[in-house]
KEBADO-5924 format. One line per field, with one value per residue (C-alpha): chain; y, x, z. Coordinates in steps of 0.05 Angstrom, whole numbers. Last residue first. Layout:
BEGIN
unit <- A/...
y <- Y/...
x <- X/...
z <- Z/...
//
This chain:
BEGIN
unit <- A/A/A/A/A/A/A/A/A/A/A/A/A/A/A/A/A/A/A/A/A/A/A/A/A/A/A/A/A/A/A/A/A/A/A/A/A/A/A/A/A/A/A/A/A/A/A/A/A/A/A/A/A/A/A/A/A/A/A/A/A/A/A/A/A/A/A/A/A/A/A/A/A/A/A/A/A/A/A/A/A/A/A/A/A/A/A/A/A/A/A/A/A/A/A/A/A/A/A/A/A/A/A/A/A/A/A/A/A/A/A/A/A/A/A/A/A/A/A/A/A/A/A/A/A/A/A/A/A/A/A/A/A/A/A/A/A/A/A/A/A/A/A/A/A/A/A/A/A/A/A/A/A/A/A/A/A/A/A/A/A/A/A/A/A/A/A/A/A/A/A/A/A/A/A/A/A/A/A/A/A/A/A/A/A/A/A/A/A/A/A/A/A/A/A/A/A/A/A/A/A/A/A/A/A/A/A/A/A/A/A/A/A/A/A/A/A/A/A/A/A/A/A/A/A/A/A/A/A/A/A/A/A/A/A/A/A/A/A/A/A/A/A/A/A/A/A/A/A/A/A/A/A/A/A/A/A/A/A/A/A/A/A/A/A/A/A/A/A/A/A/A/A/A/A/A/A/A/A/A/A/A/A/A/A/A/A/A/A/A/A/A/A/A/A/A/A/A/A/A/A/A/A/A/A/A/A/A/A/A/A/A/A/A/A/A/A/A/A/A/A/A/A/A/A/A/A/A/A/A/A/A/A/A/A/A/A/A/A/A/A/A/A/A/A/A/A/A/A/A/A/A/A/A/A/A/A/A/A/A/A/A/A/A/A/A/A/A/A/A/A/A/A/A/A/A/A/A/A/A/A/A/A/A/A/A/A/A/A/A/A/A/A/A/A/A/A/A/A/A/A/A/A/A/A/A/A/A/A/A/A/A/A/A/A/A/A/A/A/A/A/A/A/A/A/A/A/A/A/A/A/A/A/A/A/A/A/A/A/A/A/A/A/A/A/A/A/A/A/A/A/A/A/A/A/A/A/A/A/A/A/A/A/A/A/A/A/A/A/A/A/A/A/A/A/A/A/A/A/A/A/A/A/A/A/A/A/A/A/A/A/A/A/A/A/A/A/A/A/A/A/A/A/A/A/A/A/A/A
y <- -178/-237/-199/-169/-239/-260/-202/-245/-239/-164/-178/-225/-172/-118/-160/-178/-104/-89/-57/-28/-47/-120/-175/-222/-232/-157/-148/-195/-154/-89/-121/-140/-69/-40/-88/-70/5/-3/-47/10/60/14/-33/-30/-94/-67/4/-14/-70/-24/28/-24/-48/23/41/-23/-6/67/52/46/77/33/60/134/130/68/105/162/112/80/16/-41/-96/-78/-96/-61/5/38/89/105/34/25/5/-32/-73/-85/-113/-158/-182/-203/-243/-274/-297/-330/-366/-386/-420/-464/-481/-496/-551/-551/-618/-679/-721/-785/-767/-801/-738/-707/-764/-769/-696/-644/-604/-531/-476/-410/-348/-281/-238/-171/-179/-111/-101/-167/-136/-72/-115/-154/-229/-263/-240/-302/-346/-302/-303/-379/-388/-341/-378/-444/-495/-569/-568/-631/-668/-681/-619/-568/-499/-497/-557/-532/-547/-476/-444/-427/-460/-417/-404/-342/-327/-262/-245/-215/-151/-152/-115/-106/-38/-28/28/39/60/50/-2/2/-54/-30/-81/-69/-73/-13/-38/-110/-88/-44/-100/-154/-135/-140/-215/-222/-181/-227/-290/-338/-389/-349/-360/-435/-434/-371/-376/-321/-325/-299/-235/-229/-289/-289/-217/-234/-295/-254/-217/-207/-154/-167/-169/-198/-173/-199/-192/-263/-291/-225/-231/-302/-365/-410/-409/-446/-408/-429/-391/-402/-374/-359/-403/-384/-376/-366/-396/-463/-515/-516/-485/-411/-408/-378/-314/-267/-317/-321/-245/-237/-294/-255/-191/-228/-268/-206/-172/-234/-238/-291/-331/-306/-337/-401/-449/-404/-420/-494/-494/-452/-502/-561/-522/-505/-575/-588/-632/-590/-546/-482/-409/-385/-314/-283/-224/-197/-201/-180/-242/-288/-267/-275/-345/-359/-340/-384/-442/-433/-436/-498/-535/-603/-648/-613/-648/-610/-548/-573/-588/-605/-535/-520/-456/-486/-518/-469/-410/-432/-444/-372/-347/-381/-374/-351/-361/-328/-375/-373/-367/-380/-347/-275/-260/-251/-320/-355/-325/-343/-415/-420/-397/-453/-468/-406/-380/-319/-272/-217/-172/-138/-205/-206/-280/-294/-284/-344/-385/-371/-386/-458/-437/-386/-314/-269/-208/-164/-102/-56/9/15/-10/-69/-90/-80/-126/-178/-173/-179/-242/-270/-265/-326/-354/-414/-446/-433/-489/-470/-530/-493/-476/-405/-365/-323/-253/-211/-151/-137/-78/-48/-108/-88/-90/-155/-178/-240/-261/-186/-198/-149/-180/-249/-220/-182/-246/-278/-218/-220/-294/-293/-231/-273/-304/-266/-197/-128/-71/-5/53/33/41/6/-61/-52/-111/-100/-145/-157/-199/-273/-267/-332/-369/-400/-473/-474/-506/-445/-394/-434/-443/-369/-348/-393/-366/-294/-306/-311/-236/-238/-292/-256/-190/-139/-65/-38/-69/-137/-150/-204/-221/-249/-205/-136/-109/-109/-95/-128/-75/-104/-56/-86/-33/-49/-40/-45/-97/-92/-154/-136/-100/-144/-138/-131/-136/-91/-92/-52/-78/-42/-67
x <- -680/-707/-722/-652/-625/-653/-625/-610/-682/-670/-615/-662/-717/-667/-643/-715/-733/-679/-610/-584/-524/-544/-493/-535/-476/-467/-540/-530/-469/-508/-563/-510/-485/-555/-573/-509/-524/-592/-561/-513/-570/-604/-662/-726/-752/-819/-797/-731/-765/-821/-770/-730/-791/-813/-744/-742/-810/-788/-721/-658/-589/-534/-471/-473/-509/-468/-405/-423/-435/-367/-360/-321/-372/-378/-306/-241/-241/-173/-195/-205/-216/-276/-327/-276/-254/-327/-344/-282/-305/-372/-338/-290/-348/-384/-319/-309/-377/-359/-290/-320/-365/-440/-466/-475/-536/-521/-568/-555/-552/-609/-655/-633/-652/-598/-610/-626/-573/-609/-572/-551/-513/-480/-450/-432/-502/-496/-436/-474/-534/-491/-484/-503/-574/-585/-576/-618/-676/-671/-671/-730/-770/-758/-708/-724/-725/-754/-713/-719/-760/-711/-737/-699/-652/-586/-596/-575/-614/-607/-538/-480/-434/-393/-356/-317/-282/-213/-174/-132/-66/-25/-11/39/38/99/125/64/33/-22/-39/-76/-113/-129/-186/-222/-295/-284/-224/-271/-319/-268/-257/-331/-327/-277/-320/-379/-341/-346/-402/-449/-404/-401/-355/-315/-286/-238/-229/-174/-141/-113/-136/-70/-85/-151/-120/-69/-7/51/64/128/97/34/-16/-59/-132/-156/-103/-102/-177/-174/-192/-243/-288/-235/-199/-213/-167/-174/-117/-126/-82/-14/26/97/167/140/193/168/100/100/76/139/106/140/134/58/51/98/64/-2/29/68/7/-36/17/24/-52/-90/-140/-211/-256/-292/-244/-240/-313/-298/-281/-343/-389/-362/-365/-439/-457/-524/-490/-511/-573/-570/-549/-496/-471/-434/-388/-389/-330/-375/-370/-352/-413/-459/-432/-440/-513/-524/-488/-535/-596/-569/-558/-560/-499/-432/-372/-383/-362/-290/-233/-161/-146/-91/-50/16/46/21/36/108/114/94/143/203/256/328/383/450/508/565/639/691/757/732/736/661/650/700/670/599/619/656/593/553/495/489/436/457/401/412/351/305/268/237/215/289/278/231/277/337/304/328/398/403/407/460/429/450/419/408/371/330/265/303/329/260/228/282/270/195/207/256/207/228/298/332/394/466/514/575/577/541/484/479/417/417/416/464/445/501/527/563/610/641/714/715/773/764/812/823/805/746/726/720/679/636/622/599/555/525/510/479/435/376/367/304/289/321/283/292/323/395/389/437/460/526/573/631/692/743/804/816/782/753/798/771/761/686/679/713/669/605/621/633/573/526/552/547/478/448/438/399/351/342/323/374/362/425/483/517/579/631/686/756/799/822/865/868/793/745/692/631/580/516/475/401/351/279/230/155/115/111/176/226/302/348/423/480/556/608/675/719/789
z <- 238/199/135/135/142/74/34/-28/-54/-62/-114/-152/-154/-176/-234/-253/-253/-305/-293/-358/-401/-402/-414/-371/-325/-325/-306/-247/-227/-229/-187/-136/-133/-128/-71/-35/-43/-10/44/60/64/114/100/140/109/85/68/33/-5/-29/-52/-89/-127/-142/-170/-212/-242/-255/-288/-246/-251/-223/-257/-237/-170/-150/-171/-124/-68/-79/-119/-86/-99/-172/-186/-206/-169/-174/-228/-302/-326/-281/-334/-377/-318/-299/-369/-365/-296/-326/-382/-332/-288/-346/-366/-293/-293/-352/-324/-255/-280/-289/-263/-308/-291/-252/-195/-129/-88/-128/-113/-41/-29/-13/50/37/29/39/12/41/-10/1/70/99/127/165/201/219/244/292/289/355/338/295/357/402/351/344/420/427/374/411/385/375/299/268/215/140/121/147/167/233/232/260/334/352/294/220/217/194/135/119/54/58/-6/7/-1/63/55/120/151/207/258/302/371/416/370/318/271/209/166/92/42/71/75/96/136/178/197/210/283/298/286/343/391/375/392/333/341/296/236/242/182/167/97/78/2/-43/-65/6/47/86/102/136/169/206/183/232/285/324/394/363/311/255/238/248/296/332/345/371/332/367/305/266/211/138/91/16/-25/-99/-142/-171/-107/-130/-119/-96/-78/-7/5/26/98/128/154/105/48/55/52/-8/-44/-42/-68/-122/-144/-149/-193/-236/-246/-207/-248/-248/-194/-211/-176/-115/-99/-94/-20/-5/-39/-1/64/53/29/64/117/176/163/121/118/69/76/18/5/-66/-114/-173/-216/-158/-118/-178/-190/-116/-120/-181/-147/-88/-132/-167/-102/-136/-131/-120/-152/-217/-179/-183/-135/-153/-176/-227/-223/-199/-261/-313/-267/-257/-332/-346/-293/-325/-271/-271/-220/-233/-243/-193/-208/-155/-137/-146/-72/-69/-100/-56/8/-14/-29/38/74/42/-4/-47/-95/-134/-157/-208/-197/-247/-257/-188/-192/-180/-105/-101/-146/-101/-34/-27/-50/6/-20/-51/-86/-144/-175/-116/-129/-67/-98/-126/-58/-26/-77/-63/12/3/-38/12/70/110/112/79/109/88/108/149/196/252/205/178/162/99/70/27/-15/-64/-104/-44/-43/-110/-89/-49/-6/37/93/105/179/174/109/141/199/150/112/178/194/123/130/200/187/162/231/251/277/275/309/274/315/299/224/221/248/284/297/344/347/402/386/372/304/278/229/166/147/140/209/240/204/217/291/301/260/299/365/342/314/383/386/320/345/411/378/354/368/334/372/368/410/395/444/439/484/464/408/332/328/279/263/227/199/170/134/135/79/105/78/86/105/179/189/153/154/94/83/63/72/110/137/188/205
//
């Protein structure tokens, strides 16, 4: 007897609807064959399914059975097909009869005793189900809240194969899972860190406030122990809160790679990714036999913090140049091309020289001018061009470190950032651009008009520092953000002067 039901497989973070066809023959010896480009995990499901069916109190067919996963030209990966295959086996033997089976998407991994285990990528699967017109979905109990975030879907969380069989046969009633998204955000959107923890460094805090207001990329240069990592970790606390759409997109990425924290249906805080400088290119941009997102995509709508920037292999750093401009990563393979979102703020930190103490007052630098030049030159000019703000982070003095004076907290800075972002939202309300950092050249010409003194100041900087056309636009974008923070409709000379002061590395090259 032939049974047909529907499930979902993931290609990257995108879901693809699959039809699971199970044909239980009346003849032949006991044997199960899976076709339709299954990977090793899917092929092994026959043994898990057999044990789960028997240990749940059902009979496994003693005849030949064929399982087809369509479309046949799409590779199927992961254990999420266990549950639909097992249900197909029961339907094929007429042990279970269900009239509205085509209404359901079914996913889940089976334990040998018939329990249903959680799987990765449930949020993407739920989105795919809704996009393809499905209204009901059966998922593992541990994944139910995550799937229920998609409110257009009736989600049924199940704990065992017997429970699913009873529900589909109409012998058991299951309640749909619902979640209160507002309460999820209230619980999960609080940060433990705060800018008030940082002593001194007022100039750096100012630069980071500007960066957060316009979503500009930042490079921090300073000696060891100056607080670069501490500042970067707290940058997310002054960014605007994630919107529901941003949260869904970010959660979708984390869910697909199994990094979503347990008992967390949504990510409500902006991610901060801090890969080590020994990370490979595929680890940063994504890839693998079955392409999966890398650190750039895991930092989507958040912060990618690259500490010891100059210690990263140069060819690895060059891989992030294009995603910085495009906001996505494209992984090309012989048979497919997969695109992952990657709209992140790059925050890089490095020492000014190999020993780390060039320009420091507390310790003497032992590096020669040639060593310092070679160290800075590890980072290519085109990559530096794509970083809007370069800022010195000096060592903190003892007096400031022991000061009891209240420091500006994240809540206060975030209010300033939100005000500037609101101005930008109104400015770009007619297009996809949302922040000053992502303006096109035409938009720079339109929204960053300069008066004569500002024009002369920018011209002098371009001539003296040999700035590129991209650096010219970066200065204008940063100046526009500074003006927004000042609630100024026009860019004044002091805004341009401050923006030019953030091109420190251009003066070194």
